[in-house]
C-alpha positions in Angstrom: 25.7 -45.5 27.7 22.1 -45.3 28.9 20.0 -42.2 28.5 20.3 -41.5 32.2 24.1 -41.8 32.1 24.2 -39.4 29.1 22.2 -36.9 31.2 24.6 -37.3 34.2 27.6 -36.6 32.0 26.2 -33.3 30.8 25.3 -31.9 34.3 27.3 -28.8 35.1 27.4 -27.7 38.8 25.2 -24.7 39.4 23.5 -24.8 36.0 19.7 -25.4 35.8 18.7 -27.7 33.0 15.3 -27.1 31.3 13.2 -29.9 29.9 10.0 -29.2 28.0 7.0 -31.4 27.3 3.9 -30.3 25.5 0.9 -31.9 27.1 -1.5 -33.5 24.6 -4.8 -31.6 24.3 -7.9 -33.3 25.9 -11.2 -33.5 24.1 -12.5 -30.2 25.4 -9.3 -28.3 24.4 -9.5 -29.9 20.9 -13.0 -28.5 20.4 -12.4 -25.0 21.9 -8.8 -24.4 21.0 -8.8 -24.7 17.2 -5.9 -22.2 16.9 -3.6 -24.0 19.4 -1.2 -25.2 16.6 -0.7 -21.6 15.5 0.1 -20.4 19.1 2.6 -23.0 20.2 5.6 -24.0 18.1 8.1 -26.5 19.5 11.3 -26.2 17.5 13.1 -29.3 18.7 16.1 -29.0 16.3 16.8 -25.4 17.6 15.8 -26.3 21.2 13.3 -23.5 21.3 9.7 -23.1 22.2 7.8 -20.2 20.6 4.6 -18.9 22.2 2.7 -16.7 19.9 0.5 -14.1 21.7 -1.1 -12.5 18.6 -0.1 -11.7 15.0 2.6 -9.3 16.2 4.0 -10.6 19.5 5.6 -13.8 20.5 7.9 -15.1 23.3 10.7 -17.6 22.6 12.2 -19.8 25.3 15.2 -22.0 25.0 15.5 -25.5 26.6 18.0 -28.3 26.9 15.9 -31.4 26.2 12.4 -32.2 25.2 10.0 -35.1 25.8 7.3 -36.3 23.4 3.6 -35.8 24.2 3.4 -39.5 25.1 6.0 -39.3 27.9 4.7 -39.8 31.4 
């Protein structure tokens, strides 16, 4: 079965599927955002994205699938 076919099999009527892709940082973000890796944690095995606001607070989001940074 192709990847597209696998996706179609899993579709449930009325259910929204969430797919996440972290965009690669550009040159400016690389220089100014040194703490980026500490703020965003993609936990692919758990299908969770954790956004850390500060040392005490963070938000966690669940998703169905994830794309690599190189996906178009």
